C-alpha positions as CSV (number, residue, x, y, z in Angstrom):
1,M,-22.3,-17.3,26.0
2,I,-20.3,-19.6,28.3
3,T,-16.8,-19.9,26.9
4,N,-14.4,-19.9,29.8
5,F,-15.3,-23.3,31.3
6,Y,-12.7,-26.0,31.9
7,S,-15.0,-29.0,32.2
8,Y,-18.7,-29.7,32.2
9,K,-21.2,-32.4,33.3
10,V,-24.4,-33.4,31.6
11,K,-27.2,-35.2,33.3
12,I,-30.4,-36.3,31.6
13,R,-33.4,-36.1,33.9
14,N,-36.9,-37.5,33.4
15,N,-38.4,-34.1,34.0
16,Q,-40.3,-32.4,31.2
17,F,-38.8,-29.3,29.6
18,V,-40.9,-26.6,28.2
19,A,-39.2,-24.4,25.6
20,E,-39.9,-20.7,25.3
21,D,-42.0,-21.3,22.2
22,G,-44.2,-23.9,24.1
23,R,-42.6,-27.1,22.8
24,V,-42.6,-29.8,25.4
25,F,-39.7,-32.4,25.7
26,E,-40.1,-35.5,27.9
27,N,-36.6,-35.2,29.3
28,T,-34.4,-32.4,30.5
29,A,-30.6,-32.1,29.9
30,S,-29.0,-30.4,32.9
31,I,-25.5,-29.1,32.2
32,S,-23.1,-27.7,34.8
33,F,-19.9,-25.8,33.7
34,F,-16.9,-25.8,35.9
35,D,-13.6,-23.9,36.1
36,E,-10.1,-25.5,36.7
37,N,-10.8,-25.7,40.5
38,K,-14.1,-27.6,39.8
39,K,-16.1,-24.6,40.9
40,E,-19.4,-24.3,39.1
41,L,-19.5,-21.4,36.7
42,A,-23.0,-21.9,35.3
43,F,-25.9,-24.3,35.3
44,K,-28.2,-24.6,32.2
45,E,-31.2,-26.7,31.3
46,Y,-32.2,-27.7,27.8
47,G,-34.7,-29.9,26.2
48,Y,-33.3,-33.3,25.4
49,I,-34.0,-34.9,22.0
50,D,-32.6,-38.2,20.9
51,T,-30.8,-38.3,17.5
52,E,-33.0,-41.1,16.3
53,D,-36.0,-38.8,16.7
54,I,-34.2,-36.2,14.6
55,F,-33.5,-38.8,11.9
56,K,-37.3,-39.7,11.8
57,L,-38.0,-36.0,11.1
58,I,-35.6,-36.2,8.2
59,D,-37.3,-39.3,7.0
60,N,-40.7,-37.7,7.1
61,N,-39.5,-34.5,5.5
62,E,-40.6,-32.5,8.5
63,A,-39.1,-29.3,9.8
64,I,-36.4,-29.7,12.5
65,N,-36.6,-27.3,15.4
66,L,-33.7,-27.8,17.8
67,N,-33.9,-24.5,19.6
68,N,-33.0,-24.7,23.3
69,C,-32.1,-28.4,22.9
70,Y,-29.2,-30.6,23.9
71,I,-28.1,-32.8,21.0
72,E,-25.7,-35.7,21.6
73,N,-23.6,-37.4,18.8
74,F,-25.6,-36.0,15.9
75,S,-24.1,-37.4,12.7
76,L,-25.6,-37.5,9.2
77,S,-23.0,-40.2,8.3
78,I,-24.6,-42.4,11.0
79,Y,-28.0,-41.5,9.5
80,R,-26.9,-42.6,6.0
81,N,-25.4,-45.8,7.3
82,S,-28.6,-46.6,9.2
83,R,-30.7,-46.0,6.1
84,N,-28.3,-47.8,3.7
85,I,-27.6,-44.5,1.8
86,D,-24.3,-43.9,0.1
87,K,-21.9,-41.9,2.3
88,D,-21.7,-38.9,-0.1
89,N,-25.4,-38.7,-1.0
90,I,-27.1,-35.5,-0.2
91,V,-29.5,-35.6,2.8
92,K,-32.4,-33.2,2.3
93,I,-33.7,-31.4,5.3
94,K,-36.9,-29.4,5.0
95,S,-35.8,-26.7,7.5
96,L,-33.4,-26.5,10.4
97,S,-33.2,-24.2,13.4
98,A,-30.9,-24.8,16.3
99,E,-30.7,-21.5,18.2
100,N,-29.4,-21.5,21.8
101,S,-28.6,-25.2,21.6
102,I,-25.9,-27.5,22.9
103,F,-24.2,-30.0,20.6
104,E,-21.9,-32.6,22.0
105,S,-20.1,-35.5,20.3
106,S,-17.3,-37.8,21.3
107,I,-15.8,-37.5,17.9
108,L,-17.6,-35.4,15.3
109,N,-20.8,-33.3,15.0
110,D,-21.5,-34.2,11.4
111,F,-23.8,-32.2,9.2
112,S,-21.9,-32.9,6.0
113,F,-23.7,-33.3,2.6
114,A,-26.9,-31.8,3.9
115,K,-29.3,-29.7,1.8
116,I,-31.5,-27.3,3.7
117,E,-34.5,-26.6,1.6
118,S,-35.9,-23.7,3.6
119,E,-35.1,-20.1,3.1
120,N,-33.1,-19.6,6.3
121,I,-31.0,-21.6,8.7
122,S,-29.9,-20.6,12.2
123,F,-27.5,-21.8,14.8
124,K,-27.5,-18.5,16.6
125,H,-26.1,-18.7,20.2
126,S,-25.4,-22.5,19.8
127,H,-22.5,-24.2,21.6
128,F,-20.6,-27.1,20.2
129,I,-19.0,-28.0,23.5
130,N,-17.2,-31.2,22.4
131,G,-16.1,-32.8,19.1
132,A,-15.1,-31.4,15.8
133,V,-17.8,-29.9,13.5
134,D,-18.4,-30.8,9.9
135,F,-20.6,-28.7,7.6
136,S,-18.7,-29.7,4.5
137,N,-20.5,-29.9,1.1
138,C,-23.7,-28.4,2.6
139,D,-26.3,-26.3,0.8
140,F,-27.6,-23.8,3.4
141,G,-30.9,-22.8,1.8
142,Y,-32.0,-20.0,-0.3
143,K,-31.4,-16.9,1.8
144,E,-29.9,-16.3,5.3
145,A,-27.6,-18.5,7.4
146,D,-27.0,-17.4,10.9
147,F,-24.0,-18.7,12.9
148,S,-23.7,-15.6,15.1
149,Y,-22.6,-15.9,18.7
150,C,-21.7,-19.6,18.2
151,F,-19.0,-21.3,20.3
152,F,-16.9,-24.1,18.8
153,N,-15.0,-25.6,21.7
154,N,-13.1,-27.9,19.4
155,G,-11.7,-25.5,16.8
156,N,-11.6,-28.1,14.0
157,V,-14.5,-26.8,11.9
158,D,-15.1,-27.8,8.3
159,F,-17.3,-25.8,5.9
160,K,-15.4,-26.7,2.7
161,N,-17.3,-27.0,-0.6
162,S,-20.5,-25.6,1.0
163,T,-23.0,-23.2,-0.7
164,F,-24.9,-20.4,0.9
165,G,-28.0,-18.6,-0.4
166,T,-28.6,-15.0,-1.5
167,G,-29.1,-13.6,1.9
168,E,-26.9,-12.6,4.8
169,V,-24.3,-15.1,6.1
170,T,-23.1,-14.2,9.6
171,F,-20.6,-15.6,12.1
172,K,-20.7,-12.3,14.1
173,N,-19.2,-12.6,17.6
174,S,-18.6,-16.4,17.2
175,I,-15.7,-18.1,18.9
176,F,-13.5,-20.8,17.5
177,K,-11.0,-22.5,19.8
178,T,-7.7,-24.1,18.7
179,G,-8.0,-26.1,15.5
180,I,-8.2,-25.9,11.7
181,K,-11.0,-23.7,10.3
182,D,-11.6,-24.8,6.7
183,F,-13.7,-22.7,4.4
184,Q,-12.1,-23.8,1.1
185,Y,-14.2,-23.6,-2.0
186,V,-17.2,-22.2,-0.2
187,D,-19.6,-20.2,-2.3
188,F,-21.1,-17.5,-0.1
189,G,-23.8,-16.4,-2.5
190,E,-24.7,-12.8,-3.1
191,G,-25.6,-11.6,0.4
192,E,-23.5,-9.8,3.0
193,I,-20.9,-12.0,4.7
194,I,-20.2,-11.0,8.3
195,F,-17.3,-12.2,10.5
196,V,-17.4,-9.1,12.7
197,N,-15.7,-9.6,16.1
198,T,-15.2,-13.3,15.3
199,E,-12.5,-15.0,17.3
200,F,-10.8,-17.7,15.2
201,G,-8.3,-19.0,17.9
202,D,-5.0,-20.7,17.2
203,G,-4.7,-22.9,14.2
204,D,-4.8,-22.5,10.4
205,V,-7.7,-20.7,8.8
206,S,-8.3,-21.4,5.1
207,F,-10.5,-19.6,2.6
208,I,-8.6,-21.0,-0.4
209,N,-10.6,-20.6,-3.7
210,T,-13.6,-19.3,-1.7
211,N,-16.1,-17.3,-3.7
212,F,-17.4,-14.3,-1.7
213,N,-19.4,-13.0,-4.7
214,S,-20.8,-9.4,-4.8
215,G,-22.0,-8.9,-1.2
216,H,-20.2,-6.8,1.3
217,V,-17.6,-8.8,3.4
218,S,-16.6,-7.7,6.9
219,F,-13.9,-9.2,9.1
220,K,-14.0,-6.0,11.2
221,I,-12.4,-6.5,14.7
222,A,-12.0,-10.2,13.9
223,R,-9.1,-11.9,15.8
224,F,-7.0,-14.7,14.2
225,G,-4.7,-16.7,16.4
226,N,-1.3,-18.2,15.7
227,G,-1.4,-20.1,12.5
228,K,-1.6,-19.6,8.7
229,I,-4.4,-17.4,7.3
230,D,-4.8,-18.4,3.7
231,L,-7.1,-16.7,1.2
232,H,-5.1,-17.9,-1.8
233,F,-7.2,-17.7,-5.0
234,A,-10.3,-16.3,-3.2
235,K,-12.7,-14.2,-5.3
236,F,-14.6,-11.1,-4.2
237,G,-17.1,-9.2,-6.3
238,S,-18.3,-5.6,-6.3
239,G,-19.0,-5.3,-2.6
240,D,-16.8,-3.6,-0.1
241,I,-14.3,-5.6,2.0
242,S,-13.4,-4.7,5.6
243,F,-10.5,-6.0,7.7
244,E,-10.6,-2.9,9.9
245,R,-8.9,-3.5,13.3
246,T,-8.5,-7.2,12.5
247,E,-5.7,-8.9,14.4
248,F,-3.7,-11.5,12.4
249,Q,-1.1,-12.6,15.1
250,N,2.1,-14.4,14.1
251,G,1.2,-16.8,11.3
252,K,1.6,-16.3,7.6
253,V,-1.1,-14.2,6.0
254,D,-1.6,-15.2,2.4
255,F,-3.7,-13.1,0.0
256,R,-1.8,-14.4,-3.1
257,K,-3.7,-14.4,-6.4
258,V,-6.9,-13.0,-4.7
259,E,-9.4,-11.4,-7.0
260,F,-10.6,-8.4,-5.0
261,G,-13.3,-7.4,-7.4
262,S,-14.2,-3.7,-7.7
263,G,-15.1,-2.6,-4.2
264,K,-13.2,-0.7,-1.4
265,I,-10.9,-2.8,0.7
266,N,-10.1,-1.6,4.2
267,F,-7.2,-2.8,6.3
268,N,-7.3,0.4,8.5
269,R,-5.8,-0.2,12.0
270,A,-5.4,-3.9,11.3
271,V,-2.6,-5.6,13.2
272,F,-0.2,-8.1,11.5
273,G,2.1,-10.3,13.6
274,S,5.6,-11.5,12.8
275,G,4.6,-13.8,10.0
276,E,5.0,-13.2,6.3
277,V,2.2,-11.1,4.6
278,S,1.8,-11.7,0.9
279,F,-0.6,-10.1,-1.7
280,E,1.5,-11.4,-4.6
281,G,-0.4,-11.5,-7.9
282,S,-3.6,-10.2,-6.4
283,S,-5.9,-8.0,-8.5
284,L,-8.4,-5.2,-8.0
285,S,-10.2,-4.2,-11.1
286,K,-11.5,-0.8,-9.8
287,G,-11.5,0.8,-6.4
288,K,-8.9,1.2,-3.6
289,M,-7.2,-0.7,-0.9
290,S,-6.3,1.3,2.2
291,F,-3.9,0.6,5.1
292,K,-4.4,3.5,7.5
293,K,-2.5,3.3,10.8
294,T,-2.0,-0.4,10.2
295,E,0.6,-2.2,12.3
296,F,3.0,-4.7,10.6
297,G,5.3,-7.1,12.4
298,S,8.8,-8.4,11.5
299,G,7.9,-10.6,8.5
300,F,8.3,-9.9,4.8
301,K,5.6,-7.8,3.2
302,G,5.0,-8.8,-0.4
303,F,3.0,-6.8,-2.9
304,D,4.7,-8.1,-6.0
305,L,2.9,-8.6,-9.3
306,L,-0.2,-6.7,-8.3
307,E,-2.8,-6.0,-11.0
308,F,-4.1,-2.7,-9.7
309,E,-3.7,-0.8,-12.9
310,N,-7.0,1.1,-12.4
311,S,-7.0,1.0,-8.6
312,D,-5.3,2.8,-5.7
313,L,-3.2,1.2,-2.9
314,L,-2.9,3.6,0.0
315,F,-0.8,3.4,3.1
316,E,-1.0,6.3,5.6
317,G,0.9,6.7,8.8
318,I,2.3,3.2,8.7
319,D,5.3,1.8,10.6
320,F,6.1,-1.3,8.5
321,G,8.1,-2.9,11.3
322,E,11.0,-5.1,10.5
323,G,11.2,-7.1,7.3
324,N,11.6,-6.0,3.7
325,V,8.6,-4.6,1.6
326,S,8.3,-5.3,-2.1
327,F,6.1,-3.9,-4.9
328,N,8.3,-5.5,-7.6
329,N,6.8,-5.7,-11.1
330,S,3.4,-4.5,-9.9
331,K,0.9,-2.4,-11.8
332,I,-0.8,0.2,-9.6
333,H,-2.6,3.4,-10.6
334,T,-1.8,5.3,-7.4
335,L,0.6,4.0,-4.7
336,S,0.7,6.2,-1.6
337,L,2.9,5.8,1.4
338,S,2.4,9.3,2.7
339,S,3.7,9.9,6.3
340,C,5.0,6.3,6.6
341,H,8.2,5.0,8.2
342,L,10.4,3.2,5.6
343,D,12.8,1.6,8.0
344,N,13.8,-1.4,5.8
345,Y,14.5,-2.2,2.2
346,F,11.6,-1.2,-0.1
347,D,11.4,-2.4,-3.7
348,F,9.6,0.2,-5.8
349,R,10.5,-1.3,-9.2
350,L,7.0,-1.1,-10.5
351,S,6.1,-2.0,-14.1
352,H,3.4,0.6,-14.1
353,C,2.4,3.4,-11.7
354,S,0.7,6.7,-12.5
355,Y,1.5,8.3,-9.2
356,L,3.8,7.3,-6.3
357,D,3.4,9.4,-3.2
358,L,6.3,9.2,-0.8
359,S,5.7,12.6,0.8
360,D,6.5,13.2,4.5
361,T,8.1,9.7,4.7
362,I,11.1,8.9,6.9
363,V,13.6,6.7,5.0
364,R,16.1,4.8,7.1
365,D,17.2,2.1,4.6
366,I,17.2,1.6,0.9
367,I,14.3,2.4,-1.4
368,D,15.0,0.9,-4.8
369,F,13.9,2.1,-8.2
370,L,16.8,0.8,-10.4
371,P,15.5,-1.3,-13.3
372,Y,16.8,-4.8,-13.5
373,D,15.0,-7.2,-15.8
374,F,12.1,-5.0,-16.9
375,D,11.5,-1.3,-17.4
376,V,10.4,0.7,-14.3
377,K,7.5,2.9,-15.4
378,I,6.5,5.5,-12.8
379,K,4.8,8.6,-14.3
380,H,4.9,10.8,-11.3
381,I,6.8,10.7,-7.9
382,N,6.3,13.0,-5.0
383,L,9.2,13.2,-2.5
384,S,8.0,16.4,-0.7
385,G,8.9,16.5,2.9
386,M,10.9,13.3,2.9
387,R,13.5,12.8,5.6
388,L,16.2,10.8,3.9
389,I,18.5,9.0,6.5
390,G,19.0,6.0,4.2
391,R,19.4,6.2,0.4
392,I,17.5,6.1,-2.8
393,D,18.7,3.8,-5.5
394,I,17.5,5.6,-8.6
395,D,18.9,6.5,-12.0
396,W,18.3,10.0,-13.5
397,F,18.0,8.7,-17.0
398,K,16.6,5.2,-16.7
399,N,13.9,6.3,-14.2
400,S,13.2,9.6,-16.1
401,V,13.6,11.5,-12.8
402,Y,13.2,15.0,-14.2
403,D,9.8,14.1,-15.9
404,T,8.5,12.2,-12.9
405,I,8.9,15.2,-10.6
406,S,8.5,18.2,-12.8
407,T,5.3,17.2,-14.6
408,L,3.4,16.6,-11.4
409,S,0.8,19.3,-11.5
410,H,-0.4,19.6,-7.9
411,T,3.0,20.2,-6.2
412,S,4.3,23.7,-5.9
413,L,7.5,25.1,-7.4
414,R,9.0,25.2,-3.9
415,A,8.0,21.5,-3.3
416,K,9.6,20.5,-6.7
417,A,12.8,22.4,-5.6
418,E,12.9,20.5,-2.3
419,Q,12.5,17.2,-4.1
420,F,15.4,17.9,-6.4
421,R,17.5,19.0,-3.4
422,I,16.8,15.6,-1.7
423,L,17.9,13.8,-4.8
424,K,21.0,16.0,-5.1
425,E,22.1,15.1,-1.6
426,N,21.2,11.4,-2.2
427,F,23.3,11.2,-5.4
428,G,26.2,13.0,-3.7
429,G,26.1,10.6,-0.8
430,I,26.4,7.5,-3.0
431,G,29.1,9.0,-5.3
432,Q,26.8,9.6,-8.4
433,Y,28.3,13.1,-9.0
434,N,27.2,13.6,-12.5
435,Q,23.6,12.9,-11.5
436,E,24.1,15.0,-8.4
437,D,24.9,17.9,-10.7
438,L,21.7,17.3,-12.8
439,A,19.6,17.3,-9.6
440,Y,21.4,20.4,-8.3
441,I,20.7,22.3,-11.5
442,E,17.0,21.5,-11.3
443,F,16.9,22.4,-7.6
444,K,18.4,25.8,-8.3
445,R,16.1,26.4,-11.2
446,Y,12.9,25.6,-9.3
447,E,14.2,27.5,-6.3
448,Q,14.6,30.7,-8.4
449,K,11.2,30.2,-10.0
450,A,9.6,29.7,-6.5
451,E,11.3,32.8,-5.2
452,L,9.9,34.8,-8.1
453,D,6.5,33.3,-7.8
454,E,6.3,33.9,-4.1
455,A,7.4,37.6,-4.5
456,L,4.8,38.3,-7.2
457,K,2.1,36.7,-5.1
458,S,2.9,38.8,-2.1
459,N,2.9,42.1,-4.1
460,K,2.6,42.4,-7.9
461,A,4.7,45.6,-7.7
462,N,7.6,43.4,-6.9
463,A,7.8,42.5,-10.6
464,L,9.8,45.7,-11.3
465,I,12.6,44.4,-9.0
466,H,12.3,40.6,-9.1
467,Y,12.0,40.1,-12.9
468,P,15.4,41.7,-13.5
469,I,17.0,39.8,-10.7
470,Y,15.5,36.6,-11.9
471,G,16.7,37.4,-15.5
472,F,20.2,38.1,-14.3
473,K,20.4,34.8,-12.3
474,W,18.9,32.9,-15.2
475,L,21.5,34.2,-17.6
476,M,24.6,34.4,-15.4
477,F,24.2,31.4,-13.2
478,D,22.1,29.0,-15.3
479,K,22.9,29.6,-19.0
480,V,26.5,30.7,-18.6
481,G,27.7,27.9,-16.3
482,L,24.8,25.6,-15.2
483,Y,25.4,26.7,-11.6
484,A,29.1,26.0,-11.7
485,T,28.5,22.3,-12.5
486,S,30.0,22.4,-16.1
487,P,33.5,23.8,-16.6
488,A,33.1,23.2,-20.3
489,R,30.0,25.3,-20.3
490,V,31.7,28.1,-18.5
491,L,34.7,27.9,-20.8
492,T,32.4,28.0,-23.9
493,S,30.6,31.0,-22.4
494,T,33.9,32.7,-21.7
495,I,35.0,32.3,-25.3
496,I,31.7,33.6,-26.6
497,T,31.8,36.6,-24.3
498,Y,35.3,37.4,-25.3
499,F,34.3,37.2,-29.0
500,I,31.3,39.5,-28.4
501,F,33.5,42.1,-26.7
502,S,35.9,41.9,-29.6
503,V,33.1,42.6,-32.1
504,I,31.9,45.6,-29.9
505,H,35.4,47.0,-29.8
506,T,35.7,46.6,-33.6
507,I,32.3,48.1,-34.5
508,L,32.0,51.1,-32.1
509,P,34.8,53.1,-33.7
510,Y,32.8,53.1,-37.0
511,V,29.8,54.7,-35.4
512,M,31.2,56.8,-32.5
513,E,34.1,59.1,-31.8
514,T,36.1,56.4,-29.9
515,S,39.1,54.3,-30.7
516,I,42.0,52.1,-29.5
517,N,45.3,53.9,-29.7
518,C,47.3,51.0,-31.0
519,I,45.1,50.3,-34.0
520,D,45.4,52.3,-37.2
521,P,41.9,53.4,-38.4
522,A,43.2,53.3,-42.0
523,T,43.8,49.5,-42.0
524,S,41.3,47.0,-43.4
525,F,38.4,45.7,-41.3
526,I,39.9,42.3,-41.1
527,S,43.2,43.7,-39.8
528,R,41.4,45.9,-37.4
529,F,39.3,43.0,-36.1
530,L,42.4,40.8,-35.5
531,N,44.2,43.6,-33.7
532,T,41.1,44.2,-31.7
533,M,41.0,40.6,-30.6
534,Y,44.5,41.0,-29.2
535,Y,43.4,44.1,-27.3
536,S,40.2,42.4,-26.2
537,A,42.2,39.5,-24.8
538,I,44.6,41.5,-22.7
539,T,41.7,43.5,-21.4
540,F,39.4,40.5,-20.8
541,F,42.1,38.6,-18.9
542,T,43.3,41.8,-17.2
543,I,46.9,41.4,-18.5
544,G,47.4,45.0,-19.5
545,Y,50.8,45.2,-21.3
546,G,50.4,49.0,-21.7
547,D,50.8,48.9,-25.5
548,C,47.1,49.5,-26.1
549,S,44.5,51.6,-24.4
550,P,41.0,52.8,-25.2
551,V,40.0,56.3,-26.1
552,G,36.6,57.8,-25.5
553,F,33.5,55.6,-24.9
554,L,35.5,52.4,-25.2
555,R,37.1,53.1,-21.9
556,F,33.7,52.3,-20.2
557,V,33.4,49.1,-22.3
558,A,36.9,48.1,-21.3
559,S,36.1,48.6,-17.6
560,F,33.1,46.4,-17.9
561,Q,35.0,43.8,-20.0
562,G,37.8,43.6,-17.4
563,F,35.3,43.0,-14.6
564,F,33.5,40.4,-16.7
565,G,36.7,38.7,-17.5
566,V,37.7,38.3,-13.8
567,F,34.2,37.0,-13.1
568,M,34.3,34.4,-15.8
569,M,37.7,33.2,-14.9
570,S,36.6,32.9,-11.3
571,Y,33.5,31.1,-12.4
572,F,35.6,28.6,-14.4
573,T,38.0,28.1,-11.6
574,V,35.2,27.2,-9.2
575,A,33.5,24.9,-11.7
576,F,36.7,23.2,-12.6
577,A,37.9,22.7,-9.0
578,R,34.5,21.4,-8.0
579,K,34.7,18.7,-10.7
580,I,38.4,17.7,-9.9
581,L,38.0,17.6,-6.1
582,R,35.1,15.2,-6.3
């Protein structure tokens, strides 16, 4: 394929040309291709056929074989005009093959409103070296259409409103130069659609309202130039879709309102430029869309209003570049951004998500979960391994934080503890101290459960040691004071403990040889209980006036009560000071 020429020269000679299949042409078209310095790059010869001879083949409903031919100023509009046919009438062509051919026109290579009645059509290896190309409103036969290895020197190529058959449609390895590539409202049939390694050049590319049907679609390693790439309202079927290693350059990439069908969509290792990327309102009925090691530029990335309720959207190892990223009001079954760099504002206010995976991410800006004008419904969130340099805007109650983390079955107790620790530090950093306490409590609870679980897994004999330790921590640190986050809880626990000790000091003298020397055993139970409460108070708070002292076994109870009283007072002081100082 000759694509790097600067100019060319065509000379029609009176010499016969014999094609590879034995066809004989009276004249030969000799074409020289030159570079900018007028140095000849290549010399090619083709069979020359006059356009009027092609028109006669159409008139006679004969097959048209233009393989290895040079065709000048071919235009079906001129054909209609010469035959007094209305300009938009369909021209029926029995069959058409133009492989390894050269098309040249001063204005337009016009195949518009043609109907190819054969099964297959091929322009493989053909060069459109001058003039725009118009295949609009064409019917390309019943099966395959081959435009592979084509070269469109004028990038203004129009296929809008055309229909393809049930076979493969391929533009593999074709090259479009600068201009508008228009595939609006094309119906590609049920076959495989191939744009592998296609170079679209600069200029807008439009697949608006294009119907790709149920065949597999591949834009693998395709390269788009600077310009808008628009697939607005395009429809895909059940086939897989690949944009793997596709380069989108700096224009806007528009996938708004695209119906992606039910296949697998692959954007792995694709490269997006600095333009906006929008998937707003797109739908995927069943399947997954993956962006593995994809590169994004500086434009806004919009995934708002997605309808992926039964489908997964997976980003892995992505650096989203500059520009905000939004999933606002989207419905996604699984949204994974595992191991991604979240360097800008991310809007995770999803209207439905069964699982949001933010594990091993690096957050340098704001990630936003706070509901605004609709309820944010995320069933499970995974923050394991997150490095939080920025902040998380989230509400413990409105976002049901405890449930989203604690009910996720495949994360370990240690991982859950780590996630609550991350949220604890986040809430503390933004001044949400009450919510910081809630996250800290869950962090300590899961940390203790993890320590117990890990000890038992290493050696079951550890149960004799670790269960009592766990029980003590559970009672003293959690139930008594919520890990020093609730002065009121500590105070309540102190009062209850004091009351329990008072009851013990009252009851024991009835069942044991023990007493309190300032209390008369002959008084009523109520009187003894009230006096015991006084004794219990000066013992619990270590006041010790000296007017009362225990005798017998109660001395051991009093020793324990004094220690416990000091402990509870210290516990309350810590919890109270923690609240006040913040």
